C-alpha positions as CSV (number, residue, x, y, z in Angstrom):
1,M,24.6,4.7,-4.1
2,K,25.7,5.6,-7.6
3,R,23.2,7.8,-9.5
4,T,21.5,6.1,-12.4
5,G,21.1,7.4,-16.0
6,G,19.8,6.1,-19.3
7,L,16.2,6.0,-18.2
8,F,14.6,8.8,-20.2
9,E,14.8,7.0,-23.5
10,Q,12.9,4.1,-21.9
11,I,10.2,6.4,-20.8
12,V,9.7,7.9,-24.2
13,D,9.9,4.6,-26.0
14,R,6.6,4.0,-27.9
15,R,6.7,0.2,-27.3
16,N,7.0,0.9,-23.5
17,L,4.1,3.3,-23.8
18,S,2.0,0.6,-25.4
19,W,2.9,-1.8,-22.6
20,A,2.1,0.8,-19.9
21,A,-1.3,1.5,-21.5
22,N,-2.3,-2.1,-21.4
23,R,-1.1,-2.4,-17.9
24,A,-3.1,0.6,-16.8
25,A,-6.2,-0.7,-18.6
26,Q,-6.3,-4.0,-16.7
27,G,-9.9,-4.5,-15.4
28,K,-10.9,-1.1,-16.8
29,R,-11.3,-1.6,-20.5
30,E,-15.0,-1.0,-20.6
31,R,-14.7,2.5,-19.2
32,P,-15.3,5.3,-21.8
33,E,-12.0,7.1,-21.3
34,V,-10.1,3.8,-21.7
35,R,-12.0,2.9,-24.9
36,D,-11.3,6.4,-26.3
37,F,-7.6,6.2,-25.5
38,F,-7.2,2.9,-27.4
39,A,-9.4,4.0,-30.2
40,N,-7.1,7.0,-30.7
41,F,-3.9,5.4,-29.5
42,G,-1.7,6.9,-32.1
43,C,-2.7,10.5,-31.4
44,H,-2.4,10.0,-27.6
45,A,1.0,8.3,-27.9
46,T,2.3,11.1,-30.1
47,E,1.0,13.8,-27.7
48,I,2.5,12.1,-24.6
49,I,5.9,11.3,-26.1
50,G,6.2,14.6,-27.8
51,G,5.2,16.5,-24.6
52,L,7.8,14.6,-22.5
53,Q,10.5,15.2,-25.1
54,N,9.9,18.9,-25.6
55,G,9.1,19.7,-22.0
56,T,5.4,20.7,-22.5
57,F,3.7,17.7,-20.9
58,R,1.5,18.5,-17.9
59,F,-0.5,16.2,-15.6
60,S,-4.2,16.8,-15.6
61,P,-6.3,17.5,-12.4
62,Y,-7.2,14.5,-10.3
63,R,-10.7,13.1,-9.8
64,V,-11.4,13.4,-6.1
65,F,-13.7,11.1,-4.1
66,P,-13.8,9.7,-0.5
67,I,-13.6,6.1,0.7
68,R,-13.7,4.4,4.1
69,D,-11.8,1.2,4.4
70,P,-11.3,1.1,7.4
71,K,-10.7,4.8,8.0
72,S,-11.8,7.7,5.9
73,R,-9.5,8.7,3.1
74,T,-9.7,11.1,0.1
75,I,-8.6,9.5,-3.1
76,H,-7.1,11.5,-5.9
77,A,-7.4,9.4,-9.0
78,P,-5.4,10.4,-12.2
79,T,-7.1,10.5,-15.6
80,F,-6.4,7.4,-17.7
81,R,-3.9,9.2,-19.9
82,D,-2.0,10.2,-16.7
83,R,-2.3,6.7,-15.3
84,V,-0.5,5.4,-18.4
85,V,2.3,7.9,-17.8
86,H,2.6,6.8,-14.2
87,H,3.0,3.2,-15.3
88,L,5.6,4.4,-17.8
89,I,7.6,6.2,-15.2
90,I,7.6,3.3,-12.7
91,A,8.5,0.8,-15.4
92,A,11.7,2.7,-15.9
93,T,12.5,3.9,-12.4
94,G,11.0,1.1,-10.3
95,P,14.1,-1.1,-10.5
96,V,16.2,1.8,-9.2
97,F,14.0,2.3,-6.2
98,E,14.2,-1.5,-5.7
99,R,18.0,-1.5,-5.6
100,G,18.0,1.1,-2.8
101,A,15.5,-0.7,-0.5
102,I,16.6,-2.7,2.5
103,Q,15.7,-6.4,2.7
104,H,12.7,-6.0,5.0
105,S,11.1,-3.0,3.4
106,Y,7.7,-4.1,2.2
107,A,5.0,-2.7,-0.1
108,C,5.4,-1.9,-3.8
109,R,7.8,-4.8,-4.2
110,A,7.2,-8.2,-5.8
111,G,6.9,-10.9,-3.1
112,Y,6.9,-8.3,-0.4
113,G,3.2,-7.8,0.3
114,Q,1.2,-7.7,3.5
115,H,1.3,-11.4,4.3
116,A,5.0,-11.6,3.8
117,A,5.5,-8.6,6.2
118,L,3.1,-10.3,8.7
119,T,4.9,-13.6,8.5
120,Q,8.3,-12.0,9.2
121,A,6.8,-9.8,12.0
122,A,5.1,-12.9,13.6
123,Q,8.5,-14.8,13.6
124,W,10.3,-11.9,15.3
125,T,7.5,-11.4,17.8
126,R,7.9,-15.1,18.9
127,N,11.7,-14.7,19.4
128,N,11.9,-11.3,21.2
129,E,10.6,-9.8,24.4
130,W,10.3,-6.1,23.4
131,Y,9.1,-4.2,20.4
132,L,8.9,-0.6,19.3
133,K,6.1,0.5,16.9
134,L,6.4,3.7,14.9
135,D,3.8,5.1,12.6
136,V,4.0,8.4,10.7
137,S,1.2,10.9,11.3
138,K,-0.7,11.8,8.0
139,Y,2.2,10.4,6.0
140,Y,1.2,11.1,2.4
141,D,-0.1,14.6,3.1
142,S,3.1,15.5,5.0
143,I,5.9,14.6,2.6
144,P,7.8,17.8,1.6
145,H,8.4,18.2,-2.1
146,S,11.7,19.9,-1.7
147,L,13.3,17.1,0.4
148,L,11.8,14.5,-1.9
149,R,13.3,16.3,-4.9
150,T,16.7,16.3,-3.2
151,Q,16.5,12.5,-2.6
152,L,15.5,11.9,-6.2
153,A,18.4,14.0,-7.4
154,R,20.7,11.7,-5.4
155,R,19.3,8.7,-7.1
156,F,18.8,9.8,-10.8
157,R,21.3,11.9,-12.8
158,E,19.3,12.7,-15.9
159,R,17.8,16.2,-15.8
160,R,14.9,15.2,-18.0
161,V,13.9,12.4,-15.7
162,L,14.1,14.8,-12.7
163,W,12.0,17.2,-14.7
164,I,9.2,14.6,-15.1
165,F,9.3,14.0,-11.3
166,D,9.1,17.8,-10.9
167,R,5.9,18.0,-13.1
168,L,4.5,15.1,-11.1
169,L,5.0,16.8,-7.8
170,D,3.7,20.1,-9.1
171,S,0.4,18.4,-10.0
172,Y,-0.7,17.9,-6.4
173,S,-0.2,19.5,-3.0
174,Q,-2.2,19.1,0.2
175,L,-0.4,22.0,1.7
176,P,1.9,24.4,-0.2
177,G,4.9,22.3,-1.2
178,K,3.7,19.1,0.6
179,G,1.9,15.9,-0.1
180,L,1.5,13.0,-2.5
181,P,-1.9,12.0,-3.9
182,I,-3.4,8.8,-2.5
183,G,-4.6,6.8,-5.5
184,A,-1.7,7.3,-7.9
185,L,0.8,4.5,-8.6
186,T,3.8,6.8,-8.4
187,S,2.8,7.9,-4.9
188,Q,3.2,4.4,-3.6
189,Y,6.7,4.1,-4.9
190,L,7.8,7.6,-3.9
191,G,6.2,7.2,-0.5
192,N,8.1,3.9,0.0
193,F,11.3,5.4,-1.3
194,Y,11.2,8.6,0.9
195,L,11.7,6.6,4.1
196,D,14.8,4.8,2.8
197,E,16.9,7.3,4.7
198,F,15.2,6.4,7.9
199,D,15.8,2.7,7.1
200,R,19.5,3.3,6.7
201,W,19.6,5.2,10.0
202,V,18.0,2.3,11.9
203,K,20.1,-0.4,10.3
204,Q,23.5,1.4,9.9
205,S,23.6,4.0,12.7
206,K,21.6,2.3,15.4
207,R,22.4,-1.2,14.2
208,V,18.9,-2.7,14.9
209,G,19.0,-6.2,13.5
210,R,15.2,-6.9,13.5
211,Y,13.4,-4.1,11.8
212,L,10.8,-4.0,9.1
213,R,8.7,-1.4,7.5
214,Y,5.5,-1.6,5.5
215,M,5.2,1.9,3.9
216,D,5.0,4.2,7.0
217,D,4.3,1.4,9.5
218,M,7.5,0.4,11.2
219,V,8.3,-2.2,13.9
220,L,11.6,-2.9,15.6
221,W,12.4,-5.8,18.0
222,G,15.3,-6.1,20.4
223,D,16.6,-5.2,23.8
224,Y,14.7,-2.6,25.8
225,E,17.7,-0.3,26.2
226,L,18.4,-0.1,22.4
227,L,14.7,0.4,21.5
228,H,14.4,3.1,24.2
229,V,17.3,5.0,22.6
230,V,15.7,4.7,19.1
231,K,12.4,5.9,20.5
232,Q,14.1,9.0,22.0
233,E,16.1,9.8,18.9
234,A,13.6,8.9,16.1
235,P,11.5,12.1,16.4
236,K,14.6,14.1,15.4
237,V,15.2,12.0,12.3
238,F,11.6,12.3,11.3
239,G,11.7,16.0,12.0
240,Y,14.6,16.3,9.6
241,L,12.4,14.6,7.0
242,G,9.5,16.9,7.7
243,L,7.4,14.2,9.4
244,S,6.1,13.4,12.9
245,I,5.4,10.1,14.7
246,K,2.0,9.4,16.1
247,R,1.9,9.6,19.9
248,G,5.7,9.4,20.0
249,G,5.7,5.6,19.2
250,E,4.8,2.6,21.3
251,L,7.5,0.6,23.3
252,N,6.0,-2.5,24.9
253,R,6.5,-6.2,25.6
254,C,5.6,-8.6,22.8
255,G,3.4,-10.5,25.2
256,Q,1.0,-7.6,25.2
257,G,0.5,-7.9,21.5
258,V,2.2,-6.2,18.5
259,P,-0.3,-4.2,16.5
260,F,0.6,-4.4,12.8
261,L,-1.3,-4.2,9.5
262,G,-4.7,-4.9,11.0
263,F,-3.6,-7.8,13.2
264,V,-2.3,-8.2,16.7
265,L,0.7,-10.4,16.9
266,Y,1.4,-12.4,20.1
267,P,4.3,-14.8,20.7
268,N,2.0,-17.8,20.4
269,R,-0.8,-16.6,18.0
270,T,-2.0,-13.9,15.6
271,R,-5.4,-12.3,15.8
272,L,-7.4,-10.0,13.6
273,N,-7.7,-6.7,15.5
274,R,-10.9,-5.3,16.9
275,S,-11.7,-2.9,14.1
276,G,-11.0,-5.6,11.5
277,R,-13.4,-7.9,13.2
278,R,-16.1,-5.3,13.2
279,R,-15.5,-4.6,9.5
280,L,-15.6,-8.3,8.6
281,R,-18.9,-8.8,10.4
282,R,-20.4,-5.8,8.7
283,K,-19.3,-6.8,5.3
284,W,-20.4,-10.4,5.8
285,K,-23.9,-9.2,6.8
286,D,-24.0,-7.1,3.6
287,V,-23.1,-10.3,1.6
288,E,-25.9,-12.2,3.3
289,R,-28.5,-9.6,2.6
290,A,-27.5,-9.3,-1.0
291,F,-27.8,-13.1,-1.4
292,E,-31.1,-13.3,0.3
293,S,-32.6,-10.5,-1.8
294,G,-31.4,-12.1,-5.0
295,K,-28.9,-9.4,-5.9
296,I,-26.1,-11.9,-6.1
297,D,-26.2,-15.6,-7.2
298,D,-24.6,-18.7,-5.8
299,L,-21.3,-18.2,-7.6
300,E,-21.0,-14.6,-6.5
301,L,-21.8,-15.6,-2.9
302,Q,-18.9,-18.1,-2.9
303,S,-16.5,-15.6,-4.6
304,R,-17.3,-12.8,-2.1
305,T,-17.1,-15.0,0.9
306,K,-13.7,-16.4,-0.1
307,S,-12.4,-12.9,-0.7
308,L,-13.9,-11.6,2.5
309,F,-12.4,-14.3,4.7
310,A,-9.0,-14.6,2.9
311,H,-7.2,-11.9,4.7
312,A,-8.7,-12.9,8.1
313,E,-7.5,-16.5,7.6
314,F,-3.9,-15.3,8.2
315,G,-4.8,-15.1,12.0
316,N,-4.9,-18.1,14.4
317,D,-8.5,-17.3,15.4
318,V,-10.6,-19.9,13.5
319,G,-12.8,-20.2,16.6
320,W,-13.9,-16.6,16.1
321,R,-14.6,-17.1,12.4
322,R,-16.8,-20.1,13.3
323,E,-18.8,-17.9,15.6
324,V,-19.3,-15.4,12.7
325,I,-20.8,-18.2,10.6
326,R,-22.6,-19.7,13.6
327,F,-24.9,-16.8,13.8
328,S,-25.3,-16.4,10.1
329,R,-28.6,-16.2,8.4
330,L,-27.4,-18.9,6.0
331,R,-27.1,-21.3,9.0
332,E,-30.5,-20.5,10.7
333,S,-32.0,-23.6,9.1
334,Q,-30.5,-27.1,9.3
335,E,-30.4,-27.2,5.5
336,P,-29.4,-23.9,3.8
337,A,-31.4,-23.0,0.7
338,T,-28.8,-23.7,-2.0
339,R,-25.8,-25.8,-2.6
340,A,-23.6,-22.7,-2.6
341,A,-24.9,-21.6,0.8
342,R,-24.3,-25.1,2.2
343,R,-20.8,-25.0,0.9
344,V,-20.1,-21.6,2.5
345,V,-21.3,-22.9,5.9
346,E,-19.2,-26.1,5.5
347,Q,-16.0,-24.3,4.6
348,H,-16.1,-21.5,7.2
349,G,-18.4,-22.9,9.9
350,E,-17.3,-26.4,10.5
């Protein structure tokens, strides 16, 4: 693929910086650091653009905090000033990453979200007997900066753009020379981009027709012999990239269920996986308690319930969702206390 230039001027354009600031501020305008940034926008804009142009810009330390959804992760959140620069970088370089992606590479692409990936995966599960599931162990923490820099140099020809990526990579490391921070916009795009090389190996070298990837979760469908060869050779390719596959991958019949993005896909149905069911039950109980104690009102109850069940509704397990509502506190009486509670029971329990 031909290397791309002419992007640095887009990054240091003041109008693009204004757009990036508003993009980064969505849903966060009441935070003190966001209000301060816009109150002194001229000074901040001059500092950012000047620092990028003269080579003195440095990314600030990240704010670190843990989350658990569903597994424990450590988030490294950039300061708001840096978040603006992340949006600025992706606005200019994102289309270049997009041009290099294969058709069925999902995540960080418009129209290629989780449900699009699940829909395609469910279709291929129905039409094939065997699948191979590959998942990278500790993906974000394992990405080598040196190899990522090499890949970026093959895609971008401007030294000043590559210098910005260098400063970005220098701002974080899990181990010396390795890792991308979970919680930064640029990490999502760089993480997705880094496995383009594996995508090309699968599609061009091994000629696997039915293959999709959502970040570091990969599934291939096809003949047992072909998938067996890929399973044997894939560790070498990942080893070249400085990565390793969890448990060597999983080669099995589709009838046993394809685990993917929190669901299990069968040829004739799709079900939320076991941990997802436990998580939904737990969160639903929390919503019930909050409503009963008066911490949330009727409208908030409906909003949270809709959000909570939206992802689960992708599965063909409406019977299970009915059981969740069936044993709900909101259904203990024949006539729930409020109109909102009755509506929740009607929508999800009947």
